[in-house]
N, CA, C and O atoms as a Tripos MOL2 file, in Angstrom:
@<TRIPOS>MOLECULE
protein
  304   303    76     0     0
PROTEIN
NO_CHARGES

@<TRIPOS>ATOM
      1 N         -12.6030   74.9600  314.5510 N.3       1 MET1
      2 CA        -12.5290   76.1070  315.4390 C.3       1 MET1
      3 C         -11.5720   75.7920  316.5840 C.2       1 MET1
      4 O         -11.5450   74.6780  317.1080 O.2       1 MET1
      5 N         -10.8130   76.7720  316.9450 N.am      2 ARG2
      6 CA         -9.8910   76.5970  318.0590 C.3       2 ARG2
      7 C         -10.6320   76.7510  319.3740 C.2       2 ARG2
      8 O         -11.5220   77.5880  319.5210 O.2       2 ARG2
      9 N         -10.2410   75.9250  320.3160 N.am      3 LYS3
     10 CA        -10.8620   75.9370  321.6430 C.3       3 LYS3
     11 C         -10.7690   77.3200  322.2850 C.2       3 LYS3
     12 O         -11.7310   77.7910  322.8910 O.2       3 LYS3
     13 N          -9.6210   77.9610  322.1530 N.am      4 GLU4
     14 CA         -9.4220   79.2790  322.7610 C.3       4 GLU4
     15 C         -10.3760   80.3180  322.1740 C.2       4 GLU4
     16 O         -10.9430   81.1350  322.9010 O.2       4 GLU4
     17 N         -10.5450   80.2790  320.8530 N.am      5 ALA5
     18 CA        -11.4420   81.2340  320.2010 C.3       5 ALA5
     19 C         -12.8750   81.0300  320.6640 C.2       5 ALA5
     20 O         -13.6120   81.9950  320.8660 O.2       5 ALA5
     21 N         -13.2670   79.7770  320.8310 N.am      6 ILE6
     22 CA        -14.6180   79.4780  321.3150 C.3       6 ILE6
     23 C         -14.8010   79.9980  322.7290 C.2       6 ILE6
     24 O         -15.8400   80.5810  323.0420 O.2       6 ILE6
     25 N         -13.8020   79.7960  323.5980 N.am      7 GLU7
     26 CA        -13.9040   80.2540  324.9910 C.3       7 GLU7
     27 C         -13.9800   81.7740  325.0750 C.2       7 GLU7
     28 O         -14.7450   82.3110  325.8760 O.2       7 GLU7
     29 N         -13.1950   82.4730  324.2560 N.am      8 ILE8
     30 CA        -13.2420   83.9380  324.2440 C.3       8 ILE8
     31 C         -14.6290   84.4030  323.8050 C.2       8 ILE8
     32 O         -15.2170   85.2920  324.4220 O.2       8 ILE8
     33 N         -15.1440   83.8010  322.7440 N.am      9 GLY9
     34 CA        -16.4730   84.1630  322.2570 C.3       9 GLY9
     35 C         -17.5570   83.9110  323.2820 C.2       9 GLY9
     36 O         -18.4810   84.7100  323.4330 O.2       9 GLY9
     37 N         -17.4410   82.7920  323.9880 N.am     10 GLU10
     38 CA        -18.4320   82.4700  325.0190 C.3      10 GLU10
     39 C         -18.3880   83.4790  326.1570 C.2      10 GLU10
     40 O         -19.4350   83.8770  326.6670 O.2      10 GLU10
     41 N         -17.1940   83.9010  326.5640 N.am     11 LYS11
     42 CA        -17.0730   84.8950  327.6390 C.3      11 LYS11
     43 C         -17.7250   86.2130  327.2320 C.2      11 LYS11
     44 O         -18.4500   86.8280  328.0130 O.2      11 LYS11
     45 N         -17.4540   86.6360  325.9980 N.am     12 LEU12
     46 CA        -18.0380   87.8890  325.5320 C.3      12 LEU12
     47 C         -19.5550   87.7900  325.4220 C.2      12 LEU12
     48 O         -20.2640   88.7020  325.8460 O.2      12 LEU12
     49 N         -20.0600   86.6980  324.8620 N.am     13 ARG13
     50 CA        -21.5060   86.5110  324.7160 C.3      13 ARG13
     51 C         -22.1930   86.4660  326.0830 C.2      13 ARG13
     52 O         -23.2380   87.0830  326.2880 O.2      13 ARG13
     53 N         -21.5900   85.7280  327.0070 N.am     14 GLU14
     54 CA        -22.1810   85.6000  328.3430 C.3      14 GLU14
     55 C         -22.2860   86.9680  329.0220 C.2      14 GLU14
     56 O         -23.3130   87.2890  329.6190 O.2      14 GLU14
     57 N         -21.2330   87.7650  328.9320 N.am     15 ARG15
     58 CA        -21.2490   89.0890  329.5570 C.3      15 ARG15
     59 C         -22.2660   90.0060  328.8760 C.2      15 ARG15
     60 O         -23.0030   90.7300  329.5440 O.2      15 ARG15
     61 N         -22.2980   89.9680  327.5470 N.am     16 ARG16
     62 CA        -23.2480   90.8010  326.7920 C.3      16 ARG16
     63 C         -24.6750   90.4720  327.2020 C.2      16 ARG16
     64 O         -25.4850   91.3680  327.4410 O.2      16 ARG16
     65 N         -24.9740   89.1850  327.2830 N.am     17 ARG17
     66 CA        -26.3270   88.7710  327.6670 C.3      17 ARG17
     67 C         -26.6410   89.1260  329.1130 C.2      17 ARG17
     68 O         -27.7610   89.5260  329.4310 O.2      17 ARG17
     69 N         -25.6500   88.9800  329.9900 N.am     18 LEU18
     70 CA        -25.8350   89.3370  331.3940 C.3      18 LEU18
     71 C         -26.2200   90.8090  331.5370 C.2      18 LEU18
     72 O         -27.0310   91.1710  332.3890 O.2      18 LEU18
     73 N         -25.6280   91.6470  330.6930 N.am     19 LEU19
     74 CA        -25.9170   93.0780  330.7240 C.3      19 LEU19
     75 C         -27.1740   93.4470  329.9410 C.2      19 LEU19
     76 O         -27.6080   94.5990  329.9640 O.2      19 LEU19
     77 N         -27.7580   92.4720  329.2510 N.am     20 GLY20
     78 CA        -28.9680   92.7380  328.4730 C.3      20 GLY20
     79 C         -28.7090   93.5440  327.2180 C.2      20 GLY20
     80 O         -29.5750   94.2930  326.7650 O.2      20 GLY20
     81 N         -27.5170   93.3930  326.6520 N.am     21 ILE21
     82 CA        -27.1520   94.1270  325.4440 C.3      21 ILE21
     83 C         -27.2920   93.2070  324.2370 C.2      21 ILE21
     84 O         -26.7950   92.0810  324.2530 O.2      21 ILE21
     85 N         -27.9540   93.6720  323.2120 N.am     22 LYS22
     86 CA        -28.0820   92.9090  321.9650 C.3      22 LYS22
     87 C         -26.8670   93.2020  321.0730 C.2      22 LYS22
     88 O         -26.1900   94.2150  321.2460 O.2      22 LYS22
     89 N         -26.6050   92.3100  320.1290 N.am     23 GLN23
     90 CA        -25.4500   92.4820  319.2590 C.3      23 GLN23
     91 C         -25.4390   93.8220  318.5220 C.2      23 GLN23
     92 O         -24.3880   94.4600  318.4640 O.2      23 GLN23
     93 N         -26.5660   94.2780  317.9550 N.am     24 PRO24
     94 CA        -26.5300   95.5830  317.2760 C.3      24 PRO24
     95 C         -26.1600   96.7330  318.2200 C.2      24 PRO24
     96 O         -25.4770   97.6740  317.8150 O.2      24 PRO24
     97 N         -26.6040   96.6580  319.4550 N.am     25 GLU25
     98 CA        -26.2640   97.6960  320.4240 C.3      25 GLU25
     99 C         -24.7700   97.6530  320.7520 C.2      25 GLU25
    100 O         -24.1210   98.6950  320.8440 O.2      25 GLU25
    101 N         -24.2300   96.4470  320.9280 N.am     26 LEU26
    102 CA        -22.7980   96.3190  321.1820 C.3      26 LEU26
    103 C         -22.0010   96.8360  319.9860 C.2      26 LEU26
    104 O         -20.9460   97.4490  320.1550 O.2      26 LEU26
    105 N         -22.5020   96.5900  318.7900 N.am     27 ALA27
    106 CA        -21.8400   97.0970  317.5910 C.3      27 ALA27
    107 C         -21.7730   98.6180  317.6280 C.2      27 ALA27
    108 O         -20.7310   99.2020  317.3320 O.2      27 ALA27
    109 N         -22.8600   99.2480  317.9850 N.am     28 PHE28
    110 CA        -22.9050  100.7070  318.0840 C.3      28 PHE28
    111 C         -21.9430  101.2110  319.1550 C.2      28 PHE28
    112 O         -21.1940  102.1600  318.9230 O.2      28 PHE28
    113 N         -21.9610  100.5800  320.3220 N.am     29 LEU29
    114 CA        -21.1250  101.0210  321.4450 C.3      29 LEU29
    115 C         -19.6340  100.7870  321.2120 C.2      29 LEU29
    116 O         -18.7960  101.5530  321.6880 O.2      29 LEU29
    117 N         -19.3140   99.7360  320.4860 N.am     30 SER30
    118 CA        -17.9130   99.3470  320.3160 C.3      30 SER30
    119 C         -17.2870   99.8090  319.0010 C.2      30 SER30
    120 O         -16.0660   99.9180  318.8960 O.2      30 SER30
    121 N         -18.1230  100.0800  318.0030 N.am     31 GLY31
    122 CA        -17.5950  100.4080  316.6880 C.3      31 GLY31
    123 C         -17.1730   99.1790  315.8930 C.2      31 GLY31
    124 O         -16.4940   99.2980  314.8740 O.2      31 GLY31
    125 N         -17.5740   98.0030  316.3600 N.am     32 VAL32
    126 CA        -17.2830   96.7330  315.6860 C.3      32 VAL32
    127 C         -18.5530   96.2950  314.9680 C.2      32 VAL32
    128 O         -19.6450   96.4030  315.5250 O.2      32 VAL32
    129 N         -18.4260   95.8100  313.7600 N.am     33 SER33
    130 CA        -19.6140   95.4420  312.9840 C.3      33 SER33
    131 C         -20.3640   94.2770  313.6360 C.2      33 SER33
    132 O         -19.7530   93.4220  314.2770 O.2      33 SER33
    133 N         -21.6900   94.2490  313.4680 N.am     34 PRO34
    134 CA        -22.4680   93.1380  314.0170 C.3      34 PRO34
    135 C         -21.9810   91.7830  313.4880 C.2      34 PRO34
    136 O         -21.9710   90.8010  314.2300 O.2      34 PRO34
    137 N         -21.5860   91.7250  312.2390 N.am     35 ARG35
    138 CA        -21.0880   90.4700  311.6530 C.3      35 ARG35
    139 C         -19.8220   89.9930  312.3670 C.2      35 ARG35
    140 O         -19.6680   88.8030  312.6420 O.2      35 ARG35
    141 N         -18.9190   90.9280  312.6650 N.am     36 THR36
    142 CA        -17.6860   90.5720  313.3750 C.3      36 THR36
    143 C         -18.0110   90.0960  314.7830 C.2      36 THR36
    144 O         -17.4240   89.1230  315.2560 O.2      36 THR36
    145 N         -18.9290   90.7610  315.4520 N.am     37 ILE37
    146 CA        -19.3300   90.3390  316.7950 C.3      37 ILE37
    147 C         -19.8830   88.9260  316.7420 C.2      37 ILE37
    148 O         -19.5400   88.0910  317.5800 O.2      37 ILE37
    149 N         -20.7290   88.6530  315.7700 N.am     38 GLN38
    150 CA        -21.3000   87.3190  315.6120 C.3      38 GLN38
    151 C         -20.1960   86.2820  315.4120 C.2      38 GLN38
    152 O         -20.2260   85.2150  316.0260 O.2      38 GLN38
    153 N         -19.2260   86.5910  314.5570 N.am     39 GLN39
    154 CA        -18.1300   85.6580  314.3040 C.3      39 GLN39
    155 C         -17.2930   85.4190  315.5570 C.2      39 GLN39
    156 O         -16.9270   84.2810  315.8490 O.2      39 GLN39
    157 N         -16.9910   86.4720  316.2920 N.am     40 VAL40
    158 CA        -16.1950   86.3370  317.5180 C.3      40 VAL40
    159 C         -16.9480   85.4950  318.5360 C.2      40 VAL40
    160 O         -16.3740   84.5810  319.1290 O.2      40 VAL40
    161 N         -18.2210   85.7910  318.7460 N.am     41 GLU41
    162 CA        -19.0140   85.0490  319.7360 C.3      41 GLU41
    163 C         -19.1740   83.5840  319.3610 C.2      41 GLU41
    164 O         -19.3540   82.7370  320.2360 O.2      41 GLU41
    165 N         -19.1120   83.2770  318.0710 N.am     42 ASN42
    166 CA        -19.2420   81.8940  317.6170 C.3      42 ASN42
    167 C         -17.8920   81.1960  317.4840 C.2      42 ASN42
    168 O         -17.8290   80.0540  317.0280 O.2      42 ASN42
    169 N         -16.8090   81.8710  317.8800 N.am     43 GLY43
    170 CA        -15.4890   81.2690  317.8340 C.3      43 GLY43
    171 C         -14.9070   81.1830  316.4390 C.2      43 GLY43
    172 O         -13.9700   80.4210  316.1990 O.2      43 GLY43
    173 N         -15.4510   81.9530  315.5240 N.am     44 ARG44
    174 CA        -14.9510   81.9680  314.1480 C.3      44 ARG44
    175 C         -14.1540   83.2400  313.9240 C.2      44 ARG44
    176 O         -14.2560   84.1960  314.6920 O.2      44 ARG44
    177 N         -13.3750   83.2400  312.8860 N.am     45 GLY45
    178 CA        -12.5940   84.4280  312.5820 C.3      45 GLY45
    179 C         -11.3670   84.5040  313.4740 C.2      45 GLY45
    180 O         -11.0850   83.6000  314.2610 O.2      45 GLY45
    181 N         -10.6630   85.5840  313.3330 N.am     46 ASN46
    182 CA         -9.4290   85.8010  314.0730 C.3      46 ASN46
    183 C          -9.3860   87.2710  314.4830 C.2      46 ASN46
    184 O          -8.7150   88.0690  313.8290 O.2      46 ASN46
    185 N         -10.0940   87.6460  315.5640 N.am     47 PRO47
    186 CA        -10.1580   89.0600  315.9270 C.3      47 PRO47
    187 C          -8.8030   89.5760  316.3890 C.2      47 PRO47
    188 O          -8.0480   88.8700  317.0570 O.2      47 PRO47
    189 N          -8.5140   90.8000  316.0280 N.am     48 SER48
    190 CA         -7.2790   91.4430  316.4850 C.3      48 SER48
    191 C          -7.4360   91.8280  317.9590 C.2      48 SER48
    192 O          -8.5380   91.8260  318.5070 O.2      48 SER48
    193 N          -6.3110   92.1560  318.5770 N.am     49 LEU49
    194 CA         -6.3780   92.6450  319.9540 C.3      49 LEU49
    195 C          -7.1870   93.9270  320.0200 C.2      49 LEU49
    196 O          -7.9200   94.1530  320.9830 O.2      49 LEU49
    197 N          -7.0590   94.7630  319.0070 N.am     50 GLU50
    198 CA         -7.8230   96.0170  318.9750 C.3      50 GLU50
    199 C          -9.3210   95.7340  318.9860 C.2      50 GLU50
    200 O         -10.0710   96.3990  319.7010 O.2      50 GLU50
    201 N          -9.7610   94.7550  318.2020 N.am     51 THR51
    202 CA        -11.1800   94.3890  318.1770 C.3      51 THR51
    203 C         -11.6180   93.8850  319.5420 C.2      51 THR51
    204 O         -12.6980   94.2370  320.0160 O.2      51 THR51
    205 N         -10.7920   93.0650  320.1780 N.am     52 LEU52
    206 CA        -11.1390   92.5560  321.5080 C.3      52 LEU52
    207 C         -11.2060   93.6900  322.5280 C.2      52 LEU52
    208 O         -12.0810   93.6910  323.3940 O.2      52 LEU52
    209 N         -10.2870   94.6580  322.4330 N.am     53 PHE53
    210 CA        -10.3520   95.8390  323.3090 C.3      53 PHE53
    211 C         -11.6560   96.5880  323.0790 C.2      53 PHE53
    212 O         -12.3270   96.9800  324.0340 O.2      53 PHE53
    213 N         -12.0160   96.7860  321.8130 N.am     54 GLN54
    214 CA        -13.2350   97.5170  321.4810 C.3      54 GLN54
    215 C         -14.4760   96.8160  322.0350 C.2      54 GLN54
    216 O         -15.4160   97.4790  322.4720 O.2      54 GLN54
    217 N         -14.4860   95.4940  322.0210 N.am     55 LEU55
    218 CA        -15.6340   94.7520  322.5430 C.3      55 LEU55
    219 C         -15.6410   94.7150  324.0620 C.2      55 LEU55
    220 O         -16.7010   94.7870  324.6850 O.2      55 LEU55
    221 N         -14.4740   94.6040  324.6520 N.am     56 ALA56
    222 CA        -14.3840   94.4910  326.1040 C.3      56 ALA56
    223 C         -14.8150   95.7660  326.8200 C.2      56 ALA56
    224 O         -15.4700   95.7040  327.8600 O.2      56 ALA56
    225 N         -14.4560   96.9080  326.2750 N.am     57 ASP57
    226 CA        -14.7110   98.1770  326.9530 C.3      57 ASP57
    227 C         -16.1860   98.4140  327.2780 C.2      57 ASP57
    228 O         -16.5030   98.6420  328.4460 O.2      57 ASP57
    229 N         -17.1060   98.3730  326.3050 N.am     58 PRO58
    230 CA        -18.5140   98.6290  326.6570 C.3      58 PRO58
    231 C         -19.1310   97.5210  327.5160 C.2      58 PRO58
    232 O         -20.1870   97.7110  328.1190 O.2      58 PRO58
    233 N         -18.4690   96.3740  327.5660 N.am     59 LEU59
    234 CA        -18.9700   95.2830  328.4030 C.3      59 LEU59
    235 C         -18.3930   95.3410  329.8150 C.2      59 LEU59
    236 O         -18.7330   94.5210  330.6670 O.2      59 LEU59
    237 N         -17.5220   96.3100  330.0520 N.am     60 GLY60
    238 CA        -16.9240   96.4580  331.3770 C.3      60 GLY60
    239 C         -15.9700   95.3300  331.7190 C.2      60 GLY60
    240 O         -15.8200   94.9700  332.8860 O.2      60 GLY60
    241 N         -15.3240   94.7710  330.7040 N.am     61 LEU61
    242 CA        -14.3860   93.6720  330.9190 C.3      61 LEU61
    243 C         -12.9590   94.1460  330.6840 C.2      61 LEU61
    244 O         -12.7080   95.0300  329.8650 O.2      61 LEU61
    245 N         -12.0410   93.5470  331.4110 N.am     62 ARG62
    246 CA        -10.6270   93.7880  331.1560 C.3      62 ARG62
    247 C         -10.1520   92.6960  330.2110 C.2      62 ARG62
    248 O         -10.5210   91.5300  330.3530 O.2      62 ARG62
    249 N          -9.3400   93.0830  329.2560 N.am     63 LEU63
    250 CA         -8.9010   92.1520  328.2270 C.3      63 LEU63
    251 C          -8.2080   90.9320  328.8150 C.2      63 LEU63
    252 O          -8.3820   89.8230  328.3080 O.2      63 LEU63
    253 N          -7.4300   91.1130  329.8710 N.am     64 GLU64
    254 CA         -6.7330   89.9620  330.4500 C.3      64 GLU64
    255 C          -7.7130   88.9300  331.0230 C.2      64 GLU64
    256 O          -7.3840   87.7450  331.0890 O.2      64 GLU64
    257 N          -8.8930   89.3570  331.4310 N.am     65 LEU65
    258 CA         -9.8970   88.4030  331.9240 C.3      65 LEU65
    259 C         -10.5120   87.6150  330.7770 C.2      65 LEU65
    260 O         -10.8910   86.4560  330.9460 O.2      65 LEU65
    261 N         -10.6090   88.2390  329.6210 N.am     66 ILE66
    262 CA        -11.1470   87.5510  328.4500 C.3      66 ILE66
    263 C         -10.1550   86.5150  327.9390 C.2      66 ILE66
    264 O         -10.5360   85.4140  327.5440 O.2      66 ILE66
    265 N          -8.8810   86.8830  327.9530 N.am     67 LEU67
    266 CA         -7.8540   86.0190  327.3910 C.3      67 LEU67
    267 C          -7.3610   84.9430  328.3620 C.2      67 LEU67
    268 O          -6.7430   83.9630  327.9470 O.2      67 LEU67
    269 N          -7.6340   85.1290  329.6400 N.am     68 LYS68
    270 CA         -7.1630   84.1870  330.6570 C.3      68 LYS68
    271 C          -7.8820   82.8490  330.5230 C.2      68 LYS68
    272 O          -9.1020   82.7840  330.3710 O.2      68 LYS68
    273 N          -7.0850   81.7860  330.5850 N.am     69 GLU69
    274 CA         -7.6770   80.4540  330.5370 C.3      69 GLU69
    275 C          -8.3510   80.1490  331.8670 C.2      69 GLU69
    276 O          -7.8580   80.5520  332.9200 O.2      69 GLU69
    277 N          -9.4730   79.4390  331.8270 N.am     70 PRO70
    278 CA        -10.1330   79.0710  333.0760 C.3      70 PRO70
    279 C          -9.2490   78.1260  333.8810 C.2      70 PRO70
    280 O          -8.5430   77.2890  333.3180 O.2      70 PRO70
    281 N          -9.2930   78.2670  335.1900 N.am     71 GLN71
    282 CA         -8.5250   77.4020  336.0700 C.3      71 GLN71
    283 C          -9.1860   76.0350  336.1700 C.2      71 GLN71
    284 O         -10.4010   75.9260  336.3410 O.2      71 GLN71
    285 N          -8.3790   75.0110  336.0630 N.am     72 LYS72
    286 CA         -8.8900   73.6480  336.1980 C.3      72 LYS72
    287 C          -8.7450   73.2120  337.6510 C.2      72 LYS72
    288 O          -7.7640   73.5730  338.3010 O.2      72 LYS72
    289 N          -9.6910   72.4500  338.1720 N.am     73 PRO73
    290 CA         -9.5510   71.9420  339.5310 C.3      73 PRO73
    291 C          -8.2650   71.1380  339.6660 C.2      73 PRO73
    292 O          -7.8210   70.5100  338.7050 O.2      73 PRO73
    293 N          -7.6670   71.1520  340.8470 N.am     74 ALA74
    294 CA         -6.3820   70.4920  341.0830 C.3      74 ALA74
    295 C          -6.4320   68.9860  340.8760 C.2      74 ALA74
    296 O          -5.4060   68.3730  340.5840 O.2      74 ALA74
    297 N          -7.6010   68.3810  341.0200 N.am     75 ASP75
    298 CA         -7.6920   66.9190  340.9040 C.3      75 ASP75
    299 C          -7.8250   66.4420  339.4520 C.2      75 ASP75
    300 O          -7.9700   65.2420  339.2150 O.2      75 ASP75
    301 N          -7.7780   67.3470  338.4900 N.am     76 GLN76
    302 CA         -7.8740   66.9340  337.0800 C.3      76 GLN76
    303 C          -6.5270   66.8640  336.4350 C.2      76 GLN76
    304 O          -6.4250   66.5330  335.2530 O.2      76 GLN76
@<TRIPOS>BOND
     1     1     2 1
     2     2     3 1
     3     3     4 2
     4     3     5 am
     5     5     6 1
     6     6     7 1
     7     7     8 2
     8     7     9 am
     9     9    10 1
    10    10    11 1
    11    11    12 2
    12    11    13 am
    13    13    14 1
    14    14    15 1
    15    15    16 2
    16    15    17 am
    17    17    18 1
    18    18    19 1
    19    19    20 2
    20    19    21 am
    21    21    22 1
    22    22    23 1
    23    23    24 2
    24    23    25 am
    25    25    26 1
    26    26    27 1
    27    27    28 2
    28    27    29 am
    29    29    30 1
    30    30    31 1
    31    31    32 2
    32    31    33 am
    33    33    34 1
    34    34    35 1
    35    35    36 2
    36    35    37 am
    37    37    38 1
    38    38    39 1
    39    39    40 2
    40    39    41 am
    41    41    42 1
    42    42    43 1
    43    43    44 2
    44    43    45 am
    45    45    46 1
    46    46    47 1
    47    47    48 2
    48    47    49 am
    49    49    50 1
    50    50    51 1
    51    51    52 2
    52    51    53 am
    53    53    54 1
    54    54    55 1
    55    55    56 2
    56    55    57 am
    57    57    58 1
    58    58    59 1
    59    59    60 2
    60    59    61 am
    61    61    62 1
    62    62    63 1
    63    63    64 2
    64    63    65 am
    65    65    66 1
    66    66    67 1
    67    67    68 2
    68    67    69 am
    69    69    70 1
    70    70    71 1
    71    71    72 2
    72    71    73 am
    73    73    74 1
    74    74    75 1
    75    75    76 2
    76    75    77 am
    77    77    78 1
    78    78    79 1
    79    79    80 2
    80    79    81 am
    81    81    82 1
    82    82    83 1
    83    83    84 2
    84    83    85 am
    85    85    86 1
    86    86    87 1
    87    87    88 2
    88    87    89 am
    89    89    90 1
    90    90    91 1
    91    91    92 2
    92    91    93 am
    93    93    94 1
    94    94    95 1
    95    95    96 2
    96    95    97 am
    97    97    98 1
    98    98    99 1
    99    99   100 2
   100    99   101 am
   101   101   102 1
   102   102   103 1
   103   103   104 2
   104   103   105 am
   105   105   106 1
   106   106   107 1
   107   107   108 2
   108   107   109 am
   109   109   110 1
   110   110   111 1
   111   111   112 2
   112   111   113 am
   113   113   114 1
   114   114   115 1
   115   115   116 2
   116   115   117 am
   117   117   118 1
   118   118   119 1
   119   119   120 2
   120   119   121 am
   121   121   122 1
   122   122   123 1
   123   123   124 2
   124   123   125 am
   125   125   126 1
   126   126   127 1
   127   127   128 2
   128   127   129 am
   129   129   130 1
   130   130   131 1
   131   131   132 2
   132   131   133 am
   133   133   134 1
   134   134   135 1
   135   135   136 2
   136   135   137 am
   137   137   138 1
   138   138   139 1
   139   139   140 2
   140   139   141 am
   141   141   142 1
   142   142   143 1
   143   143   144 2
   144   143   145 am
   145   145   146 1
   146   146   147 1
   147   147   148 2
   148   147   149 am
   149   149   150 1
   150   150   151 1
   151   151   152 2
   152   151   153 am
   153   153   154 1
   154   154   155 1
   155   155   156 2
   156   155   157 am
   157   157   158 1
   158   158   159 1
   159   159   160 2
   160   159   161 am
   161   161   162 1
   162   162   163 1
   163   163   164 2
   164   163   165 am
   165   165   166 1
   166   166   167 1
   167   167   168 2
   168   167   169 am
   169   169   170 1
   170   170   171 1
   171   171   172 2
   172   171   173 am
   173   173   174 1
   174   174   175 1
   175   175   176 2
   176   175   177 am
   177   177   178 1
   178   178   179 1
   179   179   180 2
   180   179   181 am
   181   181   182 1
   182   182   183 1
   183   183   184 2
   184   183   185 am
   185   185   186 1
   186   186   187 1
   187   187   188 2
   188   187   189 am
   189   189   190 1
   190   190   191 1
   191   191   192 2
   192   191   193 am
   193   193   194 1
   194   194   195 1
   195   195   196 2
   196   195   197 am
   197   197   198 1
   198   198   199 1
   199   199   200 2
   200   199   201 am
   201   201   202 1
   202   202   203 1
   203   203   204 2
   204   203   205 am
   205   205   206 1
   206   206   207 1
   207   207   208 2
   208   207   209 am
   209   209   210 1
   210   210   211 1
   211   211   212 2
   212   211   213 am
   213   213   214 1
   214   214   215 1
   215   215   216 2
   216   215   217 am
   217   217   218 1
   218   218   219 1
   219   219   220 2
   220   219   221 am
   221   221   222 1
   222   222   223 1
   223   223   224 2
   224   223   225 am
   225   225   226 1
   226   226   227 1
   227   227   228 2
   228   227   229 am
   229   229   230 1
   230   230   231 1
   231   231   232 2
   232   231   233 am
   233   233   234 1
   234   234   235 1
   235   235   236 2
   236   235   237 am
   237   237   238 1
   238   238   239 1
   239   239   240 2
   240   239   241 am
   241   241   242 1
   242   242   243 1
   243   243   244 2
   244   243   245 am
   245   245   246 1
   246   246   247 1
   247   247   248 2
   248   247   249 am
   249   249   250 1
   250   250   251 1
   251   251   252 2
   252   251   253 am
   253   253   254 1
   254   254   255 1
   255   255   256 2
   256   255   257 am
   257   257   258 1
   258   258   259 1
   259   259   260 2
   260   259   261 am
   261   261   262 1
   262   262   263 1
   263   263   264 2
   264   263   265 am
   265   265   266 1
   266   266   267 1
   267   267   268 2
   268   267   269 am
   269   269   270 1
   270   270   271 1
   271   271   272 2
   272   271   273 am
   273   273   274 1
   274   274   275 1
   275   275   276 2
   276   275   277 am
   277   277   278 1
   278   278   279 1
   279   279   280 2
   280   279   281 am
   281   281   282 1
   282   282   283 1
   283   283   284 2
   284   283   285 am
   285   285   286 1
   286   286   287 1
   287   287   288 2
   288   287   289 am
   289   289   290 1
   290   290   291 1
   291   291   292 2
   292   291   293 am
   293   293   294 1
   294   294   295 1
   295   295   296 2
   296   295   297 am
   297   297   298 1
   298   298   299 1
   299   299   300 2
   300   299   301 am
   301   301   302 1
   302   302   303 1
   303   303   304 2
@<TRIPOS>SUBSTRUCTURE
     1 MET1         2 RESIDUE 1 A MET
     2 ARG2         6 RESIDUE 1 A ARG
     3 LYS3        10 RESIDUE 1 A LYS
     4 GLU4        14 RESIDUE 1 A GLU
     5 ALA5        18 RESIDUE 1 A ALA
     6 ILE6        22 RESIDUE 1 A ILE
     7 GLU7        26 RESIDUE 1 A GLU
     8 ILE8        30 RESIDUE 1 A ILE
     9 GLY9        34 RESIDUE 1 A GLY
    10 GLU10       38 RESIDUE 1 A GLU
    11 LYS11       42 RESIDUE 1 A LYS
    12 LEU12       46 RESIDUE 1 A LEU
    13 ARG13       50 RESIDUE 1 A ARG
    14 GLU14       54 RESIDUE 1 A GLU
    15 ARG15       58 RESIDUE 1 A ARG
    16 ARG16       62 RESIDUE 1 A ARG
    17 ARG17       66 RESIDUE 1 A ARG
    18 LEU18       70 RESIDUE 1 A LEU
    19 LEU19       74 RESIDUE 1 A LEU
    20 GLY20       78 RESIDUE 1 A GLY
    21 ILE21       82 RESIDUE 1 A ILE
    22 LYS22       86 RESIDUE 1 A LYS
    23 GLN23       90 RESIDUE 1 A GLN
    24 PRO24       94 RESIDUE 1 A PRO
    25 GLU25       98 RESIDUE 1 A GLU
    26 LEU26      102 RESIDUE 1 A LEU
    27 ALA27      106 RESIDUE 1 A ALA
    28 PHE28      110 RESIDUE 1 A PHE
    29 LEU29      114 RESIDUE 1 A LEU
    30 SER30      118 RESIDUE 1 A SER
    31 GLY31      122 RESIDUE 1 A GLY
    32 VAL32      126 RESIDUE 1 A VAL
    33 SER33      130 RESIDUE 1 A SER
    34 PRO34      134 RESIDUE 1 A PRO
    35 ARG35      138 RESIDUE 1 A ARG
    36 THR36      142 RESIDUE 1 A THR
    37 ILE37      146 RESIDUE 1 A ILE
    38 GLN38      150 RESIDUE 1 A GLN
    39 GLN39      154 RESIDUE 1 A GLN
    40 VAL40      158 RESIDUE 1 A VAL
    41 GLU41      162 RESIDUE 1 A GLU
    42 ASN42      166 RESIDUE 1 A ASN
    43 GLY43      170 RESIDUE 1 A GLY
    44 ARG44      174 RESIDUE 1 A ARG
    45 GLY45      178 RESIDUE 1 A GLY
    46 ASN46      182 RESIDUE 1 A ASN
    47 PRO47      186 RESIDUE 1 A PRO
    48 SER48      190 RESIDUE 1 A SER
    49 LEU49      194 RESIDUE 1 A LEU
    50 GLU50      198 RESIDUE 1 A GLU
    51 THR51      202 RESIDUE 1 A THR
    52 LEU52      206 RESIDUE 1 A LEU
    53 PHE53      210 RESIDUE 1 A PHE
    54 GLN54      214 RESIDUE 1 A GLN
    55 LEU55      218 RESIDUE 1 A LEU
    56 ALA56      222 RESIDUE 1 A ALA
    57 ASP57      226 RESIDUE 1 A ASP
    58 PRO58      230 RESIDUE 1 A PRO
    59 LEU59      234 RESIDUE 1 A LEU
    60 GLY60      238 RESIDUE 1 A GLY
    61 LEU61      242 RESIDUE 1 A LEU
    62 ARG62      246 RESIDUE 1 A ARG
    63 LEU63      250 RESIDUE 1 A LEU
    64 GLU64      254 RESIDUE 1 A GLU
    65 LEU65      258 RESIDUE 1 A LEU
    66 ILE66      262 RESIDUE 1 A ILE
    67 LEU67      266 RESIDUE 1 A LEU
    68 LYS68      270 RESIDUE 1 A LYS
    69 GLU69      274 RESIDUE 1 A GLU
    70 PRO70      278 RESIDUE 1 A PRO
    71 GLN71      282 RESIDUE 1 A GLN
    72 LYS72      286 RESIDUE 1 A LYS
    73 PRO73      290 RESIDUE 1 A PRO
    74 ALA74      294 RESIDUE 1 A ALA
    75 ASP75      298 RESIDUE 1 A ASP
    76 GLN76      302 RESIDUE 1 A GLN
């Protein structure tokens, strides 16, 4: 698994859980299958930008925040 894919999946999962949304509900709201959501959250698969847009919208996220790499402290 690629590190970037894992980080994107973790961001989406964290936001979904913060909002109290279960995967089936996100599937309904986004039009993305529950299986695809599971794969994205687990860092598997290769979601298209369209899929990421579809997932980001009901979670109230902007795509650039999902794709942005976390900032590392200056001393690292």
